[in-house]
DRENDO-1510 file (C-alpha; in Angstrom, 1 decimal, always signed):
<recs>
REC; n; res; u; v; w
REC; 1; MET; -0.2; +0.0; +0.3 .
REC; 2; ARG; +1.2; +3.4; -0.6 .
REC; 3; LYS; +2.0; +5.7; +2.1 .
REC; 4; LEU; -0.4; +8.9; +1.8 .
REC; 5; GLY; +1.7; +11.8; +1.9 .
REC; 6; LEU; +1.6; +14.8; -1.0 .
REC; 7; ILE; +4.3; +14.5; -3.7 .
REC; 8; LEU; +3.9; +17.3; -6.1 .
REC; 9; ILE; +2.0; +16.3; -8.9 .
REC; 10; THR; +3.7; +16.8; -12.9 .
REC; 11; THR; +0.8; +16.4; -14.6 .
REC; 12; ALA; +1.1; +19.4; -17.3 .
REC; 13; GLY; -0.6; +22.2; -16.6 .
REC; 14; ILE; -1.4; +21.8; -12.3 .
REC; 15; LEU; +1.2; +23.0; -10.3 .
REC; 16; ASN; +4.4; +25.4; -12.2 .
REC; 17; ALA; +7.7; +24.3; -11.4 .
REC; 18; SER; +9.0; +27.0; -10.4 .
REC; 19; ALA; +5.6; +26.9; -7.7 .
REC; 20; PRO; +7.0; +26.8; -3.6 .
REC; 21; ALA; +5.7; +24.0; -1.9 .
REC; 22; LEU; +4.5; +25.2; +1.5 .
REC; 23; THR; +3.5; +23.3; +4.4 .
REC; 24; LEU; +0.7; +24.1; +6.3 .
REC; 25; ASP; +2.4; +26.4; +8.7 .
REC; 26; GLU; +4.0; +27.8; +5.4 .
REC; 27; CYS; +1.1; +28.7; +4.2 .
REC; 28; LEU; -0.6; +30.2; +7.6 .
REC; 29; GLN; +1.9; +32.4; +7.7 .
REC; 30; LEU; +1.5; +33.7; +4.7 .
REC; 31; ALA; -2.5; +34.1; +5.6 .
REC; 32; ALA; -1.3; +35.7; +8.3 .
REC; 33; GLU; +0.4; +38.1; +6.7 .
REC; 34; LYS; -1.6; +38.6; +3.3 .
REC; 35; ASN; -5.2; +37.5; +4.8 .
REC; 36; PRO; -7.6; +41.1; +4.4 .
REC; 37; GLU; -9.9; +40.1; +7.2 .
REC; 38; LEU; -7.3; +39.8; +9.7 .
REC; 39; ARG; -6.2; +43.2; +8.6 .
REC; 40; ILE; -9.8; +44.4; +8.9 .
REC; 41; ALA; -10.1; +42.8; +12.2 .
REC; 42; ASN; -6.8; +44.3; +13.9 .
REC; 43; LEU; -8.1; +47.9; +12.1 .
REC; 44; GLN; -11.5; +47.5; +14.1 .
REC; 45; ALA; -9.6; +46.7; +17.3 .
REC; 46; GLN; -7.3; +49.7; +16.9 .
REC; 47; SER; -10.3; +51.8; +16.7 .
REC; 48; ALA; -11.9; +50.8; +19.5 .
REC; 49; GLN; -8.8; +51.4; +21.6 .
REC; 50; GLN; -9.1; +54.9; +20.3 .
REC; 51; GLY; -12.5; +54.8; +21.4 .
REC; 52; VAL; -11.4; +54.3; +24.9 .
REC; 53; LYS; -9.4; +57.7; +24.7 .
REC; 54; ALA; -12.3; +59.3; +23.8 .
REC; 55; SER; -14.7; +58.3; +26.4 .
REC; 56; TYR; -12.6; +60.3; +28.5 .
REC; 57; GLN; -14.1; +63.5; +27.0 .
REC; 58; SER; -16.9; +63.1; +29.6 .
REC; 59; ILE; -14.8; +63.1; +32.5 .
REC; 60; LEU; -11.7; +65.5; +31.6 .
REC; 61; PRO; -12.0; +69.1; +31.5 .
REC; 62; TYR; -13.0; +71.3; +28.3 .
REC; 63; MET; -11.2; +73.7; +27.7 .
REC; 64; THR; -11.6; +76.9; +24.6 .
REC; 65; PHE; -9.1; +80.0; +23.7 .
REC; 66; SER; -10.9; +82.3; +21.1 .
REC; 67; SER; -9.4; +85.4; +20.1 .
REC; 68; SER; -11.5; +87.7; +18.1 .
REC; 69; ALA; -11.0; +91.7; +16.0 .
REC; 70; THR; -14.3; +93.3; +15.0 .
REC; 71; HIS; -14.3; +96.5; +12.7 .
REC; 72; SER; -17.2; +98.6; +12.0 .
REC; 73; ALA; -18.2; +101.7; +10.2 .
REC; 74; GLY; -21.0; +104.2; +9.2 .
REC; 75; GLY; -21.8; +107.0; +7.1 .
REC; 76; LYS; -23.0; +110.3; +7.7 .
REC; 77; ASN; -26.6; +110.2; +8.5 .
REC; 78; GLU; -30.0; +111.5; +9.9 .
REC; 79; PHE; -31.5; +111.0; +13.3 .
REC; 80; ILE; -35.5; +112.6; +13.3 .
REC; 81; LEU; -36.8; +113.5; +16.6 .
REC; 82; GLY; -40.3; +114.7; +16.5 .
REC; 83; ASP; -39.9; +118.0; +14.0 .
REC; 84; THR; -36.6; +118.0; +14.1 .
REC; 85; THR; -33.8; +116.3; +12.0 .
REC; 86; LEU; -30.1; +115.9; +13.7 .
REC; 87; PRO; -27.6; +115.0; +11.6 .
REC; 88; THR; -25.2; +112.6; +12.8 .
REC; 89; LYS; -21.2; +112.1; +12.1 .
REC; 90; LYS; -19.2; +109.2; +10.3 .
REC; 91; LYS; -18.4; +106.6; +12.7 .
REC; 92; SER; -15.9; +104.3; +13.3 .
REC; 93; ARG; -15.5; +101.3; +15.9 .
REC; 94; SER; -13.0; +98.3; +16.7 .
REC; 95; ASN; -13.0; +95.9; +19.2 .
REC; 96; PHE; -10.6; +93.4; +20.1 .
REC; 97; SER; -10.9; +90.1; +22.6 .
REC; 98; ASN; -8.7; +87.5; +24.3 .
REC; 99; GLU; -11.3; +84.7; +25.9 .
REC; 100; LEU; -10.4; +81.4; +27.7 .
REC; 101; LYS; -13.3; +79.1; +28.2 .
REC; 102; TYR; -13.0; +75.9; +31.1 .
REC; 103; ARG; -15.9; +73.8; +31.7 .
REC; 104; GLN; -16.1; +70.7; +33.7 .
REC; 105; ASN; -18.9; +68.3; +34.2 .
REC; 106; LEU; -19.4; +67.4; +37.9 .
REC; 107; TYR; -22.1; +64.4; +38.0 .
REC; 108; ASP; -24.3; +63.0; +35.3 .
REC; 109; GLY; -25.8; +60.5; +37.0 .
REC; 110; GLY; -22.9; +57.9; +36.4 .
REC; 111; LYS; -23.1; +58.2; +32.8 .
REC; 112; TRP; -19.4; +59.1; +32.2 .
REC; 113; TRP; -17.7; +55.9; +34.0 .
REC; 114; ASN; -20.3; +53.6; +32.6 .
REC; 115; THR; -19.5; +55.3; +29.2 .
REC; 116; ILE; -15.1; +54.7; +30.0 .
REC; 117; ASN; -16.0; +51.2; +30.6 .
REC; 118; TYR; -18.3; +50.3; +27.8 .
REC; 119; ALA; -15.8; +51.4; +25.8 .
REC; 120; ARG; -13.1; +49.4; +27.2 .
REC; 121; GLY; -15.6; +46.7; +26.7 .
REC; 122; ASN; -15.9; +47.5; +23.3 .
REC; 123; LEU; -12.3; +47.3; +23.3 .
REC; 124; ALA; -12.3; +43.7; +24.8 .
REC; 125; SER; -14.7; +42.8; +22.4 .
REC; 126; ALA; -13.0; +43.6; +19.3 .
REC; 127; GLN; -9.6; +42.0; +20.3 .
REC; 128; VAL; -11.9; +39.0; +21.4 .
REC; 129; GLU; -13.0; +39.4; +17.8 .
REC; 130; VAL; -9.6; +39.2; +16.2 .
REC; 131; GLN; -9.1; +36.0; +17.7 .
REC; 132; GLY; -11.6; +34.6; +16.5 .
REC; 133; ALA; -11.1; +36.0; +12.6 .
REC; 134; ARG; -7.5; +34.5; +13.4 .
REC; 135; GLN; -8.9; +31.4; +14.3 .
REC; 136; GLN; -11.6; +31.2; +11.4 .
REC; 137; ILE; -8.7; +32.0; +8.9 .
REC; 138; VAL; -6.7; +29.2; +10.4 .
REC; 139; ALA; -9.7; +26.9; +10.1 .
REC; 140; ASN; -10.3; +28.4; +6.3 .
REC; 141; VAL; -7.0; +28.0; +5.1 .
REC; 142; THR; -6.1; +24.5; +7.0 .
REC; 143; GLU; -9.8; +23.1; +5.8 .
REC; 144; LYS; -9.2; +23.9; +2.3 .
REC; 145; PHE; -5.2; +22.9; +2.2 .
REC; 146; TYR; -6.4; +19.5; +3.5 .
REC; 147; LYS; -9.1; +19.4; +0.5 .
REC; 148; VAL; -5.8; +20.2; -1.8 .
REC; 149; LEU; -4.2; +17.0; -0.8 .
REC; 150; LYS; -7.0; +14.9; -1.0 .
REC; 151; ALA; -7.6; +16.3; -4.8 .
REC; 152; GLN; -4.0; +15.7; -5.6 .
REC; 153; GLU; -4.0; +12.2; -4.1 .
REC; 154; LEU; -6.9; +11.0; -5.8 .
REC; 155; LEU; -5.6; +12.7; -9.2 .
REC; 156; LYS; -2.7; +10.5; -8.7 .
REC; 157; VAL; -5.0; +7.2; -8.0 .
REC; 158; TYR; -6.4; +8.0; -11.3 .
REC; 159; GLU; -3.5; +8.5; -13.2 .
REC; 160; VAL; -1.8; +5.1; -11.7 .
REC; 161; SER; -5.4; +3.6; -13.0 .
REC; 162; LEU; -5.6; +5.5; -16.2 .
REC; 163; LYS; -1.2; +3.6; -16.9 .
REC; 164; ASN; -2.8; +0.5; -15.7 .
REC; 165; SER; -5.8; +0.5; -18.0 .
REC; 166; GLN; -3.7; +1.7; -20.6 .
REC; 167; GLU; -1.5; -1.3; -20.1 .
REC; 168; GLN; -4.1; -3.5; -20.5 .
REC; 169; LEU; -5.5; -2.0; -23.6 .
REC; 170; LYS; -2.2; -2.6; -25.1 .
REC; 171; LYS; -1.8; -5.9; -23.7 .
REC; 172; THR; -5.4; -6.7; -25.3 .
REC; 173; GLU; -4.5; -5.9; -28.3 .
REC; 174; GLU; -1.7; -8.0; -28.8 .
REC; 175; LEU; -3.5; -10.6; -27.4 .
REC; 176; LEU; -6.6; -9.7; -30.0 .
REC; 177; ARG; -3.5; -10.0; -32.7 .
REC; 178; ILE; -2.6; -13.4; -31.9 .
REC; 179; GLY; -6.1; -14.7; -32.0 .
REC; 180; GLN; -6.0; -15.4; -28.1 .
REC; 181; VAL; -9.5; -12.8; -27.4 .
REC; 182; ALA; -12.5; -11.8; -28.7 .
REC; 183; LYS; -13.0; -8.3; -30.2 .
REC; 184; LYS; -15.5; -7.8; -27.1 .
REC; 185; ASP; -12.7; -7.7; -24.6 .
REC; 186; LEU; -11.0; -4.8; -26.7 .
REC; 187; PHE; -14.1; -3.1; -26.5 .
REC; 188; LYS; -14.1; -3.6; -22.7 .
REC; 189; ALA; -10.7; -2.7; -22.3 .
REC; 190; GLN; -11.1; +0.7; -24.3 .
REC; 191; VAL; -14.1; +1.7; -22.6 .
REC; 192; GLN; -12.2; +1.2; -19.3 .
REC; 193; GLU; -9.6; +2.9; -21.2 .
REC; 194; GLY; -11.5; +5.8; -21.5 .
REC; 195; ASN; -13.4; +6.0; -18.2 .
REC; 196; SER; -10.0; +5.8; -16.3 .
REC; 197; ARG; -8.7; +9.2; -18.6 .
REC; 198; LEU; -12.1; +10.9; -18.4 .
REC; 199; ALA; -11.6; +10.5; -14.4 .
REC; 200; VAL; -8.0; +12.3; -15.0 .
REC; 201; ILE; -9.8; +15.1; -16.6 .
REC; 202; ARG; -12.5; +15.9; -14.1 .
REC; 203; GLN; -9.5; +15.7; -11.0 .
REC; 204; THR; -7.5; +17.7; -12.8 .
REC; 205; ALA; -10.4; +20.5; -13.0 .
REC; 206; GLU; -10.7; +20.0; -9.2 .
REC; 207; VAL; -7.2; +20.1; -8.4 .
REC; 208; ASP; -7.6; +23.4; -10.1 .
REC; 209; LYS; -10.1; +24.2; -8.1 .
REC; 210; SER; -9.3; +23.0; -4.9 .
REC; 211; LEU; -5.7; +25.1; -5.3 .
REC; 212; SER; -8.2; +28.4; -6.5 .
REC; 213; ASP; -9.9; +28.1; -3.1 .
REC; 214; LEU; -7.0; +27.6; -1.1 .
REC; 215; LYS; -5.2; +31.2; -2.7 .
REC; 216; VAL; -8.8; +33.1; -1.7 .
REC; 217; ALA; -8.7; +31.5; +1.9 .
REC; 218; ILE; -5.1; +32.4; +2.1 .
REC; 219; GLY; -5.7; +36.1; +0.9 .
REC; 220; VAL; -3.5; +36.0; -2.3 .
REC; 221; ASN; -4.1; +36.7; -6.1 .
REC; 222; PRO; -5.5; +34.1; -8.6 .
REC; 223; ASP; -2.5; +34.0; -10.7 .
REC; 224; PHE; +0.2; +33.9; -7.5 .
REC; 225; GLU; +2.2; +30.0; -8.2 .
REC; 226; LEU; +1.5; +28.0; -5.2 .
REC; 227; GLY; +2.5; +24.4; -4.6 .
REC; 228; ILE; +1.9; +22.5; -1.0 .
REC; 229; ARG; +3.5; +19.5; +0.1 .
REC; 230; GLU; +2.5; +17.3; +3.3 .
REC; 231; ILE; +5.4; +16.5; +5.8 .
REC; 232; SER; +3.7; +14.0; +6.8 .
REC; 233; TYR; -0.3; +12.7; +7.9 .
REC; 234; GLN; -1.1; +13.0; +11.8 .
REC; 235; LYS; -4.6; +10.2; +12.3 .
REC; 236; PRO; -6.7; +12.7; +14.3 .
REC; 237; ALA; -7.0; +12.5; +18.0 .
REC; 238; VAL; -10.4; +12.5; +19.8 .
REC; 239; PRO; -10.7; +14.4; +22.5 .
REC; 240; GLU; -13.6; +13.4; +25.5 .
REC; 241; LEU; -16.7; +15.0; +24.9 .
REC; 242; LYS; -17.1; +16.6; +28.1 .
REC; 243; ALA; -13.9; +18.0; +28.2 .
REC; 244; ALA; -14.6; +19.1; +24.1 .
REC; 245; GLN; -17.7; +21.2; +25.4 .
REC; 246; THR; -15.6; +22.6; +28.8 .
REC; 247; LYS; -12.9; +23.9; +26.3 .
REC; 248; ALA; -15.5; +25.4; +24.2 .
REC; 249; LEU; -16.9; +27.2; +27.2 .
REC; 250; GLU; -13.4; +28.8; +28.1 .
REC; 251; SER; -12.3; +29.3; +24.4 .
REC; 252; ASN; -14.7; +29.8; +22.3 .
REC; 253; ALA; -14.8; +33.0; +20.5 .
REC; 254; THR; -18.4; +33.3; +19.7 .
REC; 255; LEU; -19.1; +32.9; +23.6 .
REC; 256; ARG; -16.0; +34.6; +24.9 .
REC; 257; LYS; -17.8; +37.9; +22.5 .
REC; 258; LEU; -21.5; +37.1; +23.4 .
REC; 259; SER; -20.4; +37.2; +27.0 .
REC; 260; LEU; -18.9; +40.3; +26.5 .
REC; 261; ASP; -21.5; +42.0; +24.2 .
REC; 262; LYS; -23.3; +41.3; +27.3 .
REC; 263; ASP; -21.8; +43.3; +29.5 .
REC; 264; ASN; -21.7; +46.2; +27.8 .
REC; 265; SER; -25.1; +45.7; +27.2 .
REC; 266; TYR; -26.0; +46.0; +31.2 .
REC; 267; LEU; -23.4; +48.9; +30.6 .
REC; 268; ASN; -26.1; +50.6; +28.1 .
REC; 269; TYR; -28.7; +50.4; +30.1 .
REC; 270; LYS; -26.5; +51.9; +33.2 .
REC; 271; ILE; -25.7; +54.4; +31.0 .
REC; 272; ALA; -29.6; +55.3; +29.7 .
REC; 273; ARG; -30.5; +54.9; +33.6 .
REC; 274; GLY; -28.0; +58.3; +34.3 .
REC; 275; ASP; -30.6; +60.5; +32.5 .
REC; 276; LEU; -33.2; +60.2; +35.2 .
REC; 277; LEU; -30.8; +61.6; +37.5 .
REC; 278; PRO; -30.1; +65.4; +37.2 .
REC; 279; SER; -26.3; +67.0; +36.0 .
REC; 280; VAL; -24.3; +69.6; +37.5 .
REC; 281; SER; -21.4; +70.8; +35.6 .
REC; 282; SER; -19.5; +74.0; +36.4 .
REC; 283; SER; -17.8; +76.9; +33.7 .
REC; 284; PHE; -15.6; +79.7; +33.9 .
REC; 285; SER; -14.3; +82.1; +31.6 .
REC; 286; TYR; -11.9; +84.9; +31.4 .
REC; 287; ALA; -11.6; +87.2; +28.8 .
REC; 288; ARG; -9.7; +90.8; +27.8 .
REC; 289; GLY; -10.9; +93.5; +25.3 .
REC; 290; GLY; -11.3; +96.6; +24.1 .
REC; 291; SER; -11.4; +99.2; +20.7 .
REC; 292; GLU; -7.1; +98.7; +21.0 .
REC; 293; PHE; -5.5; +95.6; +20.9 .
REC; 294; ALA; -3.0; +96.7; +23.4 .
REC; 295; ARG; -5.4; +96.0; +25.7 .
REC; 296; THR; -5.6; +92.3; +25.1 .
REC; 297; VAL; -2.0; +91.6; +26.0 .
REC; 298; SER; -1.3; +94.7; +29.0 .
REC; 299; GLN; -2.1; +96.7; +31.9 .
REC; 300; PHE; -3.6; +92.8; +32.9 .
REC; 301; ASP; -5.4; +94.9; +36.1 .
REC; 302; LYS; -7.7; +96.4; +33.9 .
REC; 303; TRP; -9.9; +95.5; +30.7 .
REC; 304; TRP; -10.9; +91.8; +31.7 .
REC; 305; ASN; -14.0; +90.4; +33.1 .
REC; 306; THR; -14.7; +86.9; +34.5 .
REC; 307; ASN; -17.8; +84.7; +34.1 .
REC; 308; LEU; -18.4; +81.6; +36.7 .
REC; 309; SER; -21.0; +79.2; +36.8 .
REC; 310; LEU; -22.1; +76.2; +38.6 .
REC; 311; ASN; -25.3; +74.4; +36.4 .
REC; 312; ILE; -27.5; +71.7; +37.7 .
REC; 313; SER; -30.1; +70.2; +34.9 .
REC; 314; TYR; -32.9; +67.8; +35.2 .
REC; 315; PRO; -35.6; +67.4; +32.9 .
REC; 316; LEU; -39.0; +67.0; +33.6 .
REC; 317; PHE; -40.7; +65.8; +30.8 .
REC; 318; ASP; -39.4; +64.6; +27.4 .
REC; 319; GLY; -41.8; +62.7; +25.7 .
REC; 320; TYR; -41.5; +59.4; +27.8 .
REC; 321; TYR; -38.1; +59.2; +25.9 .
REC; 322; ARG; -36.0; +58.3; +28.6 .
REC; 323; LYS; -38.4; +55.4; +30.3 .
REC; 324; ALA; -38.4; +54.2; +26.8 .
REC; 325; ASN; -35.1; +53.9; +25.9 .
REC; 326; ILE; -34.4; +52.6; +29.6 .
REC; 327; GLN; -36.8; +49.6; +28.8 .
REC; 328; GLN; -35.5; +49.3; +25.1 .
REC; 329; LYS; -32.5; +48.5; +27.0 .
REC; 330; MET; -33.0; +46.4; +29.3 .
REC; 331; ILE; -34.7; +44.2; +26.9 .
REC; 332; ALA; -31.7; +44.6; +25.1 .
REC; 333; TYR; -30.1; +42.8; +27.9 .
REC; 334; ARG; -31.9; +40.5; +28.9 .
REC; 335; ALA; -32.1; +38.8; +25.1 .
REC; 336; TYR; -28.2; +37.3; +25.6 .
REC; 337; ASP; -29.6; +35.2; +28.0 .
REC; 338; ASP; -30.6; +33.6; +25.3 .
REC; 339; ARG; -28.8; +33.8; +22.6 .
REC; 340; ILE; -25.5; +33.2; +24.6 .
REC; 341; LEU; -28.1; +29.5; +25.6 .
REC; 342; SER; -28.7; +29.3; +21.8 .
REC; 343; GLN; -25.0; +29.3; +20.9 .
REC; 344; LYS; -23.8; +26.9; +23.6 .
REC; 345; MET; -26.6; +24.7; +22.6 .
REC; 346; GLY; -25.7; +24.6; +19.2 .
REC; 347; ILE; -21.7; +24.2; +19.9 .
REC; 348; PHE; -22.3; +21.7; +21.9 .
REC; 349; ASN; -24.2; +19.2; +19.5 .
REC; 350; GLN; -22.1; +20.3; +16.8 .
REC; 351; ILE; -19.4; +19.3; +19.0 .
REC; 352; GLU; -21.1; +15.6; +19.5 .
REC; 353; ILE; -21.5; +15.2; +16.4 .
REC; 354; LEU; -18.2; +15.7; +15.2 .
REC; 355; ILE; -16.5; +13.6; +17.8 .
REC; 356; ARG; -19.0; +11.0; +16.5 .
REC; 357; THR; -17.7; +11.9; +12.5 .
REC; 358; ILE; -13.9; +11.3; +13.8 .
REC; 359; ASN; -14.6; +8.2; +15.3 .
REC; 360; THR; -15.9; +6.5; +12.4 .
REC; 361; TYR; -13.4; +8.4; +10.2 .
REC; 362; ASN; -10.8; +6.3; +12.1 .
REC; 363; GLU; -12.5; +2.9; +12.4 .
REC; 364; MET; -13.4; +3.7; +8.1 .
REC; 365; ILE; -9.6; +4.4; +8.1 .
REC; 366; SER; -8.3; +0.8; +9.4 .
REC; 367; VAL; -11.2; -0.9; +7.5 .
REC; 368; ASN; -10.2; +0.7; +4.0 .
REC; 369; GLU; -6.7; +0.3; +4.5 .
REC; 370; LEU; -8.0; -3.7; +4.8 .
REC; 371; ASN; -9.9; -3.2; +2.2 .
REC; 372; LEU; -7.0; -1.9; -0.4 .
REC; 373; VAL; -5.0; -4.9; +0.8 .
REC; 374; SER; -7.5; -7.2; -0.3 .
REC; 375; ALA; -8.4; -5.2; -3.6 .
REC; 376; GLU; -4.3; -5.6; -4.4 .
REC; 377; GLU; -3.9; -9.0; -4.0 .
REC; 378; ASP; -7.7; -9.1; -6.1 .
REC; 379; LEU; -6.3; -7.5; -9.0 .
REC; 380; ARG; -3.0; -9.5; -8.7 .
REC; 381; LEU; -4.9; -12.9; -8.8 .
REC; 382; ALA; -7.2; -11.7; -11.2 .
REC; 383; GLN; -4.6; -11.0; -14.1 .
REC; 384; GLU; -2.4; -13.8; -13.3 .
REC; 385; MET; -5.4; -15.8; -14.1 .
REC; 386; TYR; -6.6; -13.8; -17.4 .
REC; 387; ARG; -3.1; -14.9; -18.3 .
REC; 388; LEU; -3.5; -18.5; -17.9 .
REC; 389; SER; -6.8; -18.1; -19.6 .
REC; 390; SER; -8.3; -18.7; -16.5 .
REC; 391; ALA; -10.3; -15.9; -15.6 .
REC; 392; THR; -11.9; -13.2; -17.9 .
REC; 393; LEU; -10.7; -10.5; -18.5 .
REC; 394; LEU; -14.8; -8.5; -17.2 .
REC; 395; GLU; -12.9; -10.2; -14.4 .
REC; 396; VAL; -10.1; -8.4; -14.7 .
REC; 397; LEU; -11.4; -4.5; -15.2 .
REC; 398; ASP; -13.9; -5.6; -12.3 .
REC; 399; ALA; -10.5; -6.0; -10.2 .
REC; 400; GLN; -9.0; -2.7; -11.4 .
REC; 401; VAL; -12.4; -0.6; -10.8 .
REC; 402; ASN; -12.0; -2.3; -7.4 .
REC; 403; LEU; -8.6; -1.3; -6.6 .
REC; 404; THR; -9.2; +2.1; -7.8 .
REC; 405; LYS; -12.6; +2.7; -5.6 .
REC; 406; ALA; -10.0; +1.1; -2.3 .
REC; 407; GLN; -7.2; +3.7; -3.1 .
REC; 408; GLY; -9.7; +6.5; -3.1 .
REC; 409; ASP; -11.8; +5.8; -0.3 .
REC; 410; LEU; -9.1; +5.4; +1.9 .
REC; 411; VAL; -7.3; +9.0; +0.4 .
REC; 412; ALA; -11.3; +10.5; +0.6 .
REC; 413; THR; -11.3; +9.1; +4.8 .
REC; 414; LYS; -8.0; +10.5; +5.8 .
REC; 415; TYR; -8.6; +14.1; +4.7 .
REC; 416; ASP; -12.2; +14.4; +5.6 .
REC; 417; ALA; -11.6; +12.9; +9.3 .
REC; 418; LYS; -8.6; +16.0; +8.7 .
REC; 419; ILE; -10.9; +18.8; +8.4 .
REC; 420; ALA; -13.3; +17.5; +10.8 .
REC; 421; GLU; -10.4; +17.6; +12.9 .
REC; 422; VAL; -9.7; +21.3; +12.0 .
REC; 423; GLN; -13.7; +22.0; +12.6 .
REC; 424; LEU; -14.0; +20.1; +15.9 .
REC; 425; ALA; -10.6; +22.7; +16.8 .
REC; 426; LEU; -12.2; +25.7; +15.6 .
REC; 427; LEU; -15.5; +25.0; +18.3 .
REC; 428; MET; -13.5; +24.1; +20.7 .
REC; 429; GLY; -11.2; +27.8; +20.7 .
REC; 430; THR; -7.7; +25.7; +20.5 .
REC; 431; LEU; -6.8; +26.3; +17.1 .
</recs>
């Protein structure tokens, strides 16, 4: 039995000889550099980090400085007072001012610190989302990698089958030429060779498609020359069901994000409740000015004025907005319990299914290995008996078909098991 392991396909048109042959780890490293989804998630996390800084605006003082210069002028005019008309002179006036304002929020019903905590929660959620995006990319690239391996290994199986069919066709043609077989045997051999050739053509297209899918998962251009190689095949390890579910509760990115979003939803509710309490703020301003610019920068004991105020406000009626808003935020918060429960149930169910699937695949691998040994022996015996005229060509062709099927079943089962293993690891959050 041929050892399963990737050997770069040399069939013309499948892989360019100059294409780099990457292992799975190398494909994942390339995806970490090239995949746009990961870059987007990182940018969103950076944006959330800036949001934390911005959230402090409600507790830090607000200061402004303004400087202005105005000039107004008017021509001669008349002023009518009763029956008397009084002329006015031309007038011109300038005014210069500098002003410093300071405003401080003293109390807003707890909204300021809840807003800061909310921004921190958004950052934590964004960071978990980055981890989730990274795990999803790892899972996607790994799955596509194994699909390429599967397609390439199946192609090698079909190429060997085609070679055997072509050799059998030549033998049949020679036997027909010397009159040892009937012409119907030649037709059967030709049909078998044609079917094998079609299988190679179809599988070649499947290899091209799977390579294109892998390029998309990695994040490289379609014209990027890519080849892959497998160091060795490792049979999937199957965890205990309870241990897998416990690990998912701890590490599953979707569950972790939902939990953080639930905490943030409660903070959103508390921010809304802050509208029920009064707000207190203070402000102070210092201004200098006059008709001459020098007055704004000299004689500081003159030409100035200050203003200090303490403001307390409370909306008496707002059209029921506050009450409705608070209720909406509480409903949104309570909905997270059902969301998390539904997600847990779905993950636990998928984990159980995948564990059963992997166990089944592992058993199938053992059975298919025995089937392959048996099919190889059946073909050897059929060919020997046909050579001794003790078996028909149909029996030989059937044995060849059975061998090809046994080889294909083993390849498909092995890599389907690896794909299921990746899907299980993604649910558990262990990628």
